[in-house]
C-alpha positions, 0 to 999 in steps of 0.5 A: 394662389392655389388653395391646398386640400383640407384633410381631417384627422381624428383627434385621438389618433392625432394626439398619439402621433404628436406625442410620439414626435415630441418624445422623439426629440428627447422629451421625457413622457410627461413633458412630451404629453404636456407639449403634445396636449397643448399643441392639439388643444390649440387646434381643437379650439380653432387656433391652428396657428399655435397647434401642430403646424409648429412641430416641424419647426420645433424639430428643426430647432432641436436639431440646431440646438435652439430648443432644449428638451428636458430643460426646466426653469431656473429661478433668477429671483424669487420672493413670496409673491414675485419671481423671475425665471430663466426658461433655459430655452426649454419647451415653453409648453412644459416650462410655462406650466411649471412657472404658472403653478408657482404663480398660482400657489403664491397667489393662493397663499398671499392673494396675488403673485407676479411672475416673469419668465425669459429666455424660453422657447415658444410658450404656445397659446397663452390662453392655456396658462390663463385657463390653468389659472382659472381652473384654480379659481384665479384671475390672471393677466399676461403680457408676452413678447417674442423674437423669431427671426426678423420683426413681423409687425409694422408700428402704427403709421409705419410701413416696415416691421419693427415688432412681433405679434406680442399677445395679451391674455386676461382670464376670469374664473367662472363656469365656464371661464372668460378667456380673452387671448389675442395677438396685438397684430391684426391676425397672428403670424401663425395664421398667416403661415396657415393661410400661406400653406393652404393657399388662401388669402388673409383678411383685408387690413391685415398685411402690407407689402414691402412698399407699404401697400395693402395686400391679402397675400400672405406670401409677402411674409414668406416668399417676397424679399424684402418682405412685407409686414403685418398691421396691428389690430385697431390701428394705434390701439393694438400698436400701443398694446404691442409696444407695452408687451415689448417693454413689460415682457422683454425689456423689464425682464431682461429678455429678448426684444425685437430691435436687437439683431443678435437675438434673431437667429435663436429660434423662437424666444419668448418673454412673459410677464403674468399677474395672478390674483385671488378674487376671494381676497377682494371681498364676497367671492360668491357675490362676485361670481353672481355678478359675473354671471349676470353681466355675461347673461346681460351682454349675451341677451343682446338681439344679434345683428345676424340671427345666425350669429348670437352674441358670444363672450371670450372663450365661447367660440373656442368651446364651440369649435372644440366640440365640433372638431372632436366630432368631425376631426381636426382639419389640417391643410395638405401642405402642413400635413406633408411637412408634419409627416416628413418631420415624423419620418425624419425622427424614425416615426413611420406610423401615421394616422389616417388623414381623409 
């Protein structure tokens, strides 16, 4: 593979560019701001797989009628502490904030809430909704599944793809909050696309080709036919979590599941089950926060195996990456940047920020 050049774009200029692209697909200003901010934040935190590289695909899905700018969630069932919403294939980053606001409000009033969302376009980085809950002082747990073309992840012990990268997220409020957010595959599918666009290999143990042989070439997902598959993280453990996401988010909510071929040409379809808890309802909130800080301090005090890499906790690496990228610019491989510029120009946007 030939590695593509890496460019850097100043975050503020990139924010305006991304917002203009989203707005040009038919969004009102607030919706465009929410979607653009969500995508850029993913890049700033180092999760390029869930950032601006998705925009050309979003633009294509709008043109094909698979993504509906301006769509809002519709309650399917709504009680005091439980609700199921239909996302009407709207921008997930916009719809997701709305339904998460409902869950936070319900948990504040009653101590807990359960929220389900189905039939929504890509909700993006799930950690963003965990951060939304944590900012409101709430603990949250999230299970998500997705259907986006053929399945991409092989079950443990299998050799072909049957599941998606089905993420799990758990967040705990604090200063700063704990934000545990991970795909149940060895790496996120979008990270394979990032590597493919950049001409780089993926880590060993992430992929198998169509014959079930280990490979580090992301092209087995985007170039080869029949295509290869991602593996779960942690062997049977990641596979088990992926299957639970498929059942709790997809099957339970009446959403899309990976085995149904009729869902595979609808763009990106997510289903999401979230639990939101008010920690103050469980006892002494001040003591909880003190104990949380003490536990974090204790694990971080462990002498690092590598002196150059101290012990971190969930969400800390993202904060470090964000500070660096705000200072030096957001890295974008040349292939992804060219696709983004082409999508913008196709929408009549010719002002392109400098990429160096």
